[in-house]
N, C-alpha and C positions, 0 to 999 in steps of 0.2 A: 490489852490497851497498847495504841502505837506509842512507841517512843519518839521523842523529837530526833529529826535526823541529824546525825553528828557530822562533823567534816570528815571525809574520807580521802582528801587529797590536798596535798600542799603545793604551794607555787600558784602560778596563773595560768594554767593550761586551759583547755577548752571544757574539760569536765569541771574544772572549779567554776569556769565562767557560767556554765549551764546551771552548777548547783546554786550558785548566788542568785541567779535570775529567778530560779523556781522559789527560793526562800523569800525573796522580795515580793512575790505574788501570792504568798500564803501558803505554799505547799511545803509544810516543815516537818510532814511526818511520811514515812515510808509509804503508807497506803495511798494518801493523796499524791504523792510522786507516781506510783505505779499507775493510779488512774490517769495522770497527765500524760504519761508515757503512751498508755493504751489509747488516749484520744490522738496523739501526735501519729502512731502507727497507723490509726485508722484513716486520718487526714491524708497521709501519705499514699497509703494504698488506695484510696478514692482518687487522689490526683494522677497516680501510676495509672489507675484504670481508664481515667479519662484520657489521658495520653496515648494509652493502648488502643483505645477504641478510636481516638481520632487519627492517629499516625499509622496505624497497620489495619489489616482486614480481619482482625480477631472478632469472630461471633458473625462475620460477613459471608457471603455466598460462595460457594465452592465453584459454581459455574454461572454464566451470564448468556441472556438472551436464548433461552430455551436448550442450552447446551452448544451455542456457538463458539464458545470459548470458555477454558477452564481460567480460574482466578490466577494461576501460576503463569499461564501463556499471556494473560492480559496484563500482569504485572512485569513480565519480561519485556513486552513490547512497548507499554506505556509508562513503565517506573513504579516504584512502590506507593502504596496509599490504600485509602479506603475505597471499596468497591461497590457501586450501585449501578441500577438500571432503570430506564424508562421505555416500557413497551408500548406501541400503539395497538390499536383494536385490530385482531386478526393477524397479529404476526406470529409467524412460526419459521423456523430455520429453513424449511424446505419451499417455503411459500414465495413465488414471484408476484408480488404486488407492491407498486410504487408507493401506495398510501401505507403500507404496513412495514413498520421500521421498528429497530431495537436499538438504543443507545446505551453504551455500557460506560460509566463514569469511574475515574481513578483520581480520589482527591488526597492531597496532602497538606499539612500545616496545620497547626491546632485550630484555627479558624477556617479552614477549607480554602486558604488563599491561592492553591494552585489546583486546577482542575484540567485532566487531559481526557478525550473522550474518542470512542471508536464507536461507529455506526456499521451495523451489520445489515446486508441486503443483497439480493440475487438481481443480476442485472442480465439483460439479454439484448443483443443487437443482431436480429435476423437478417437484416437486409443489406449488411455491409461487412466488409472485412476491416474498414477503418477502425484501428485498434484501440483499445481502451487503455492507451498508453501514450507515452510522448517521447520525444527524443532523448529527454534528460532521464528517462525511466532506466532503472536498474533491474535486468531481466534476470529471470531463473528459468530452467529447463531441467530435462532428465527425468520424465514420468510426471513430476508436478512441472506446470508451466505458468507463469505470471509475471508480475512485475511489482516494484516497490517504488512509488513517487512521494514527493514531499508531502502531499496532502491525502494519498490513499494507496492503498495496495488491493491487487485483485489476483485471482488464481482461477484457472479453468477447472470446471468440475471433470470427474474422471470419465473415462471412456464408458459409453452405455448411457450417459447422460444426455439430456437434449444439448445439441451443438450450438455453439454461439452463447451458451450460458455460463457465467462466471459468478463466482463469490467474490464480494467487494466490501472491504473495511474503509470506510472514511473515517480520516483523521481531524481532531479540532481540539480547541483549547491550547494550553501551554504546551510548549515542547519539551519532550523528555530529554534528559541529560545524554550525550553520547550517541554514537552510532547505532541505532536499533534496526537497521535495515534487516538484518538476518531474522531477528525475532519477529519483525512485522512480517516477513515472508513466511515464517512458521506458523504465525496465528492465523494469516488468511487460507493458508493450504489446509490447516485443521478445520477452519470453519467450511471450506469446500467440501472435505469430507463429511462433515456433520449434514450438511445441506443435502448430500447424495444419499446419505442414509435416511434422512427424513423424506426424500422424495421417493425411495425405493428404487434407485437407479444406481449405475456405475458397477463396474466389473471388478473392483479392487481398491485396496486403500492407497491413497497417494503417499508417495515417499517424501519425507521431509527435503527441503530444499537443502542443496549442499553448498551453494555460494551465489553471489550476485554479480552481475556485470558491473562494470564502472560507468558511472553517469558521464554522458557526454557534454562537452561545452561548445556554445557557438563559435564558429570560425569563418573567416571569409570563404565564399563560395570557390572551389577549384574547378574551373570550368572544363580543365581536361580530364578530371576525374570527379565529377558530382556525385556529392554524398558518400565520397570514397570508394565509389564503385568502378574499378578500372574499365575503361571502354565506355562508361557513359559521359559522353561529350557532346550533347546537341550543339545545335548552332544557336549561339546566344543572341538574345535581342539587341536592338542598337543601342540602349541604354545600360547595357549590362556591364559595360566596361569602366563604368565610374566608381566601381568598388561599393556600391550602396548597398550590396546584399550580402546575406550570411546565411549558412546552413548549420544544421544540427542533427545528427543521426545516433540511433543507439549503437552501442558497440557490441552487439551480439545478434546473430539472426534467428534465434528461435527463443519463443514460439512465434513472435512477431517482430521484424525489423521494420524501423520507421524512420524517415527523415522529412525535415521541413525546411524549405528555403523561403526566405522572407526578407524584408528590408532590415538593414543594420540596426535601426532604430526599433523600439517594440511596435507591435502590430500583428495582426493575423497572417498567417503563414500564406504566401502567394501559391507555392507548390507544394503538395505533400504526397509522398510515396510510401507504400508500406509492402511488405511481404510477410504472408503468414503460411509457415512451414507446418503447422499443427492443424490438422482438419477441425479441432475442436475450437478454433478461434473464431470461427463463424458459423452462422446458421445458413449460409448458402450451400446448396446442395448441387454437388457437380452434375448431377442427374438434371438439373433445371438449367444447365447451361443452354443459351439461345442460339448463337449463331457464330461462325468463325471470326476471330478479332485478327490476329497477327499469327501467322505460323501455325503453331499446335495450340495456341491459347484460343479460348472461347469467352463470349461475354457472357456474364452471370449477373442476376440483379437487375433491377431497373433503373439504378441510377448512371449507368454509362461510365462508371469509374473502376469496375472490377473485372478482371477476367481470372479464368481458373486454367491450368495446365497441368497434365501428369507429371509427376516428378519422381523417378525411381519408385513408379508404382504407387505413389500417394498424390492426392490433389495438392496442389500449391495454389495459392491465391496471390494476386498481384492487384495493389490499388494504386490509382493515380488520379490526383485531382488537382485542378488549378482554379484561381479565381478569376474567372472572366479574363479581360486583356491584359490584366495586371500580370498574369502567370504565363501564358503562351500567346502569342500573335506579334503583331507590329510593334508594339510598345511594352512587350512582356519580358521575361527574363530569358525566354527561349522563344524560337520564332515558330516551329512547327510541332503540333501535338502528335501527329502520327510518328514523325521522327523520334520524338521523346519516348513513346509508348515502345517502339521496336528497341531502341537502345536500352531502354529500362529492362524489357524482358530478356535481351540477351545477356546484359551484365549482371541483373539481379539474379537470373535462373544461374549463372554460372557460379555466382557467390554462394548459391546454396546448394550446389551439387547437381542441378537440373542437366538432363540430355539438351543439346540445343532445342530452343523453342521457335526462334524464327530463322528460317533457312538463310 
């Protein structure tokens, strides 16, 4: 028979307070007190289990979206939390189908108050070299090639896969703490590798990116060195002296360099320039080059905005586009499209190490 629980502590410390509280509630014997302790431990364990489930990925998936990413890479890129996924019908890591998508989610907070998402898809732009990038992109190269932007990251598939195809991770939801650009680059490169294996293409594993270029900021157009290219100084339009234009160019030339020129106020670019030094960056095939354009450059594709020229034994692609009269012409930033093309091929070709393209 249990004896009444006697006093085991003097003073007014925490144990004495807990002892008094149990006595007031009728827990006057050792057996009753042990049962109370067991209940408290069970409740605490249950609460801990709920917190562990809600705030971590315990018992969650090790990979997402058919192996597109591991949980560790997803956490590194998006931050800690519970992982889940939503697949549409027909999704597969190596499938190129705009209707088939997979979205991975990372939720944190006891009630899921913060959610970050990454959508995985293969994209292809077969008829253009106009890049899946923007002048504020942070580029990476050296075997793996791609870019990280505020809302997405992309990487080219390995050599031996369809040219112009890239793995893309779209970002949504809350923003993860800190700069996670390197982690996003590693995430999308790993996805490009997975997609290549699923498609049965590629000649080897892509190396992890070793660094990102800096993001560029908009600045006034330097009409003596447009887009930062020495020698690119085409005749400016009559209204171009008013200071109402700005330019922004990526800070690296591989795999895709790009620059946009537009009004200082927000709006679509008036002139877009791009150089692709990696043949994987476009589905355009140099064998399909149509006619001579400028010097050694030949027109390629149907848009009239792209040329290709051999550069140190490799095809290099140049893209130049302007928006009607607002870009080139009597009222545009520049006056003469042919002059702009010739100077761009000369200055851009020199910047990426090409032999002279235009005599």
